[in-house]
Wavefront OBJ file of the C-alpha trace (Angstrom):
o trace
v 45.923 -81.997 -17.658
v 46.613 -85.977 -16.345
v 49.455 -86.683 -15.443
v 50.676 -90.368 -14.469
v 53.460 -90.734 -12.717
v 56.227 -93.948 -13.168
v 58.472 -96.008 -10.811
v 61.834 -94.950 -10.640
v 62.625 -98.706 -12.581
v 61.063 -97.636 -15.443
v 62.801 -96.453 -18.144
v 62.416 -94.453 -20.544
v 62.415 -96.026 -24.489
v 64.320 -93.565 -27.242
v 60.534 -92.385 -28.615
v 59.496 -91.376 -25.038
v 62.586 -89.288 -24.409
v 62.489 -87.605 -27.610
v 58.973 -86.421 -26.604
v 59.817 -86.023 -23.509
v 62.432 -82.831 -24.493
v 60.349 -81.732 -26.997
v 57.595 -80.979 -24.133
v 60.348 -79.691 -21.915
v 61.985 -77.925 -25.012
v 58.192 -76.070 -25.960
v 57.220 -75.275 -22.481
v 60.852 -73.261 -22.184
v 59.942 -71.481 -25.418
v 56.421 -70.508 -24.046
v 58.056 -68.624 -21.244
v 59.618 -66.300 -23.090
v 57.923 -63.199 -23.937
v 58.366 -63.220 -27.463
v 57.802 -66.986 -28.317
v 53.990 -66.227 -25.998
v 53.465 -63.861 -28.696
v 54.007 -65.760 -31.452
v 51.832 -68.888 -29.930
v 48.197 -67.790 -30.176
v 45.586 -70.459 -30.562
v 45.207 -71.394 -26.920
v 44.298 -67.414 -26.701
v 42.212 -67.928 -29.616
v 40.026 -70.766 -27.971
v 38.961 -68.436 -24.897
v 36.151 -66.791 -24.252
v 35.508 -63.066 -26.361
v 32.578 -60.764 -27.097
v 32.046 -59.685 -30.836
v 30.363 -55.881 -30.444
v 28.448 -54.785 -33.167
v 28.300 -51.307 -33.128
v 26.042 -50.796 -36.267
v 22.759 -52.486 -34.052
v 23.590 -50.479 -31.036
v 20.698 -46.953 -29.854
v 22.765 -46.366 -26.847
v 19.633 -47.346 -24.527
v 22.476 -48.190 -21.690
v 20.766 -51.215 -20.299
v 24.590 -52.698 -20.238
v 25.797 -50.231 -18.094
v 22.331 -50.425 -15.888
v 23.186 -54.292 -15.611
v 26.724 -53.988 -14.969
v 26.206 -51.522 -11.883
v 23.186 -54.358 -10.823
v 25.772 -57.467 -10.719
v 28.679 -55.222 -8.767
v 27.426 -54.743 -6.057
v 30.529 -52.447 -4.843
v 29.795 -49.651 -7.846
v 27.441 -46.784 -5.894
v 23.551 -47.400 -6.094
v 22.025 -44.720 -8.531
v 18.876 -43.376 -9.336
v 16.760 -45.525 -11.450
v 16.332 -42.932 -14.073
v 20.243 -42.377 -14.623
v 20.605 -44.454 -17.070
v 17.706 -43.281 -18.925
v 19.008 -39.538 -18.683
v 20.190 -39.443 -22.808
v 22.343 -35.899 -21.207
v 25.713 -38.090 -20.521
v 26.017 -37.898 -24.150
v 26.784 -34.595 -24.616
v 30.221 -35.627 -23.927
v 32.639 -38.570 -24.121
v 32.820 -40.513 -20.856
v 35.875 -43.123 -19.777
v 35.872 -45.278 -17.064
v 36.294 -44.907 -13.975
v 36.140 -46.029 -10.149
v 32.164 -46.224 -10.088
v 31.595 -47.237 -13.307
v 32.727 -50.464 -15.150
v 31.486 -49.791 -18.295
v 30.384 -46.278 -20.521
v 28.551 -45.998 -23.842
v 29.136 -42.860 -25.659
v 27.599 -41.098 -28.542
v 29.707 -40.286 -32.106
v 28.447 -38.464 -34.683
v 30.260 -39.652 -38.294
v 32.598 -36.850 -39.935
v 30.125 -37.745 -43.427
v 26.234 -36.835 -41.981
v 24.516 -39.706 -41.246
v 23.461 -41.710 -37.470
v 24.675 -41.288 -34.609
v 26.897 -44.346 -33.784
v 27.014 -45.938 -30.382
v 29.711 -47.620 -29.247
v 30.328 -49.569 -25.199
v 33.344 -49.189 -23.296
v 34.951 -51.581 -20.822
v 38.044 -53.747 -19.852
v 39.402 -54.975 -23.975
v 40.360 -58.077 -21.985
v 43.865 -58.246 -24.069
v 45.067 -61.761 -24.461
v 48.971 -60.897 -23.686
v 47.413 -57.939 -21.183
v 50.505 -54.975 -20.319
v 48.509 -54.961 -17.704
v 49.373 -58.017 -15.879
v 53.202 -57.530 -17.336
v 53.713 -55.041 -15.190
v 51.937 -55.404 -12.322
v 55.212 -56.291 -9.861
v 53.321 -58.389 -7.709
v 51.438 -60.481 -9.639
v 47.731 -58.646 -8.237
v 46.528 -59.111 -12.161
v 46.202 -61.904 -14.334
v 44.597 -63.652 -17.296
v 42.691 -66.481 -16.568
v 42.524 -69.535 -18.673
v 39.220 -68.398 -19.984
v 40.024 -64.932 -21.103
v 39.321 -62.652 -18.613
v 42.012 -60.413 -16.604
v 41.388 -60.826 -12.899
v 42.568 -58.487 -10.097
v 43.096 -59.535 -6.643
v 42.790 -56.332 -4.313
v 45.108 -58.364 -1.436
v 47.853 -58.671 -2.850
v 47.787 -55.298 -4.883
v 50.438 -51.979 -3.406
v 48.919 -49.462 -5.554
v 51.594 -49.204 -7.860
v 49.368 -48.125 -10.758
v 51.904 -49.484 -13.441
v 49.217 -51.361 -14.510
v 47.074 -47.618 -15.170
v 50.382 -46.605 -17.169
v 50.455 -49.364 -19.246
v 46.948 -50.407 -20.781
v 47.516 -48.771 -24.149
v 43.619 -48.530 -23.908
v 43.706 -46.461 -20.877
v 41.255 -48.556 -18.647
v 42.199 -49.412 -15.369
v 41.406 -46.609 -12.835
v 41.988 -45.847 -9.355
v 39.886 -45.376 -6.403
v 41.418 -42.446 -5.054
v 37.804 -41.608 -2.500
v 39.173 -44.187 -0.516
v 42.073 -43.679 1.705
v 42.708 -46.385 4.020
v 42.257 -49.081 1.548
v 41.963 -47.618 -2.623
v 41.975 -50.449 -5.526
v 42.272 -50.493 -8.912
v 38.835 -50.964 -10.769
v 37.694 -51.859 -13.855
v 35.563 -54.637 -15.547
v 35.660 -58.272 -14.510
v 34.440 -59.802 -18.136
v 31.848 -61.533 -14.323
v 33.963 -63.379 -14.027
v 33.225 -64.326 -10.588
v 29.447 -63.568 -10.816
v 28.808 -65.622 -13.935
v 31.271 -66.593 -15.709
v 32.208 -69.167 -13.181
v 28.886 -70.122 -12.923
v 28.884 -71.579 -17.148
v 27.102 -68.104 -17.565
v 27.373 -64.866 -19.980
v 28.435 -61.827 -18.990
v 25.657 -59.358 -17.550
v 25.888 -56.806 -20.127
v 25.940 -58.798 -22.927
v 22.546 -61.210 -21.584
v 20.425 -57.096 -20.830
v 21.261 -56.139 -24.323
v 17.881 -55.895 -25.596
v 19.717 -54.957 -29.303
v 21.818 -58.113 -28.737
v 24.741 -56.020 -30.347
v 27.107 -58.290 -27.751
v 27.526 -62.182 -28.551
v 29.536 -63.766 -26.764
v 31.511 -67.473 -27.143
v 35.068 -68.435 -28.792
v 37.457 -65.763 -29.921
v 38.055 -67.656 -33.221
v 34.241 -68.653 -33.790
v 33.560 -64.853 -33.394
v 36.162 -64.184 -35.252
v 34.914 -65.913 -38.280
v 31.479 -64.688 -37.300
v 32.402 -60.975 -38.322
v 34.344 -61.752 -41.082
v 31.204 -63.812 -42.497
v 29.264 -60.268 -41.732
v 31.736 -57.812 -43.716
v 32.011 -60.189 -46.312
v 27.680 -60.549 -46.969
v 27.895 -56.766 -45.716
v 31.203 -55.297 -47.201
v 29.372 -51.716 -48.284
v 27.927 -51.433 -44.303
v 30.803 -52.640 -42.583
v 35.024 -51.299 -42.162
v 36.839 -54.288 -43.705
v 38.879 -55.172 -40.031
v 37.632 -56.716 -36.777
v 39.020 -54.553 -34.208
v 40.306 -56.035 -31.711
v 41.031 -59.684 -33.393
v 44.768 -58.521 -33.829
v 45.350 -55.193 -32.408
v 47.985 -55.606 -28.748
v 48.436 -58.882 -30.166
v 44.859 -59.133 -29.562
v 41.784 -58.718 -27.080
v 38.577 -60.553 -25.534
v 35.912 -57.849 -26.236
v 36.285 -56.909 -30.955
v 33.880 -54.278 -32.549
v 32.856 -54.199 -36.035
v 32.051 -51.026 -37.060
v 30.336 -48.570 -39.988
v 32.896 -45.494 -39.457
v 36.801 -45.725 -39.247
v 37.327 -46.778 -35.820
v 39.908 -43.795 -34.798
v 35.999 -41.317 -35.380
v 34.912 -43.702 -32.206
v 37.688 -43.533 -30.114
v 38.946 -47.198 -30.265
v 42.358 -46.470 -30.637
v 45.230 -46.943 -33.996
v 47.925 -49.566 -31.930
v 49.925 -51.993 -33.053
v 49.733 -55.676 -33.209
v 52.581 -56.573 -31.551
v 51.900 -57.907 -27.664
v 52.788 -54.277 -26.192
v 54.733 -57.380 -23.123
v 57.068 -58.215 -26.103
v 58.621 -55.006 -25.868
v 58.391 -54.278 -21.937
v 59.254 -57.898 -20.853
v 63.443 -58.409 -21.948
v 63.895 -55.355 -20.177
v 62.448 -55.918 -16.909
v 63.765 -59.349 -16.832
v 67.144 -57.989 -17.720
v 67.321 -55.587 -14.677
v 65.895 -58.175 -12.613
v 67.378 -60.778 -13.898
v 71.231 -58.925 -12.213
v 69.556 -56.852 -9.046
v 69.999 -53.507 -10.536
v 67.201 -51.919 -9.685
v 67.286 -52.806 -5.663
v 71.676 -52.193 -5.827
v 70.667 -49.191 -7.716
v 68.083 -48.000 -4.690
v 70.773 -49.133 -2.352
v 73.643 -47.010 -3.724
v 71.220 -43.794 -3.707
v 69.512 -43.999 -0.587
v 73.478 -44.622 1.057
v 74.339 -42.042 -0.818
v 71.593 -39.785 0.199
v 72.752 -40.053 3.545
v 75.464 -39.644 3.314
v 75.237 -36.346 2.383
v 72.562 -35.118 4.618
v 74.579 -36.272 7.465
v 77.426 -33.816 5.728
v 75.758 -31.577 5.469
v 73.948 -31.344 8.939
v 78.159 -31.417 10.444
v 80.064 -29.144 8.410
v 81.995 -28.362 10.981
v 83.172 -32.018 12.667
v 83.893 -33.198 9.356
v 86.193 -30.372 8.727
v 87.492 -30.317 11.820
v 88.579 -34.221 11.913
v 90.164 -33.167 8.652
v 92.459 -30.794 10.314
v 93.343 -33.267 12.858
v 94.449 -35.859 10.674
v 96.478 -33.344 8.457
v 98.323 -32.154 12.250
v 98.424 -35.872 13.220
v 100.544 -36.423 9.743
v 103.409 -32.821 9.910
v 106.861 -33.692 11.058
l 1 2 3 4 5 6 7 8 9 10 11 12 13 14 15 16 17 18 19 20 21 22 23 24 25 26 27 28 29 30 31 32 33 34 35 36 37 38 39 40 41 42 43 44 45 46 47 48 49 50 51 52 53 54 55 56 57 58 59 60 61 62 63 64 65 66 67 68 69 70 71 72 73 74 75 76 77 78 79 80 81 82 83 84 85 86 87 88 89 90 91 92 93 94 95 96 97 98 99 100 101 102 103 104 105 106 107 108 109 110 111 112 113 114 115 116 117 118 119 120 121 122 123 124 125 126 127 128 129 130 131 132 133 134 135 136 137 138 139 140 141 142 143 144 145 146 147 148 149 150 151 152 153 154 155 156 157 158 159 160 161 162 163 164 165 166 167 168 169 170 171 172 173 174 175 176 177 178 179 180 181 182 183 184 185 186 187 188 189 190 191 192 193 194 195 196 197 198 199 200 201 202 203 204 205 206 207 208 209 210 211 212 213 214 215 216 217 218 219 220 221 222 223 224 225 226 227 228 229 230 231 232 233 234 235 236 237 238 239 240 241 242 243 244 245 246 247 248 249 250 251 252 253 254 255 256 257 258 259 260 261 262 263 264 265 266 267 268 269 270 271 272 273 274 275 276 277 278 279 280 281 282 283 284 285 286 287 288 289 290 291 292 293 294 295 296 297 298 299 300 301 302 303 304 305 306 307 308 309 310 311 312 313 314 315 316 317 318 319
């Protein structure tokens, strides 16, 4: 946004003054967590992906594409991604795999369902809210990105994420990192390209575009094929909305997509955090605890000295 500077001699007219006050009030309101949860329009225009699980055949090409675009992920044998034995158990993302495909057998007899998992890139990410040092942030385009130089390894983001996505690099003793899907932010999105997993999918399971357009597309598919799809787009409202959204033919809880509320999670935690840190309660409390621990340890190590000093004081008071 271009901003035009005015000289000190310029004067605001009444209309300009009212407009200025209105904009200032809107900016102030947007800093309130509850207000952020209600202002959905900017987020709806961010980039997103719609995953139609009814089209997935479990080829794992998306896993291979993700592994190839991220050079710091482990090198695996060429036949690893064609190995179907991995479907014998449900996997989760970890520090060595940013995306995984699982196979599910519906409760009613029918063809198996394959589902791709990765970071959901929430519109109002709990991991960003929980991070004390700003190592995680949400880019205006929709990607939740991570800065390892800022990370202190507290792992609060792992506890905050409702989808259990961030993984800790326990194998790296000296320089561990929090690892997750990057939405190909640096490698492709900034170059105007779609994420590698989307581009590599031969079945066109994933559609990349603006979130608002993808929601309209998903609703249209459901309208035209009501017998094929669950009447819901998962991620449209969950946790305040996510950048990765799903269509499915079976209830979402049957394919490990958790049932969570629609309210953005930071709206629950940020008021408490802000209230605590506003009055410096955690630092003051920590100082009090440390001072008490030092006093206790000192007294425990020198009980005779304390008793002797107390006796001397009593003697001095005797007439």
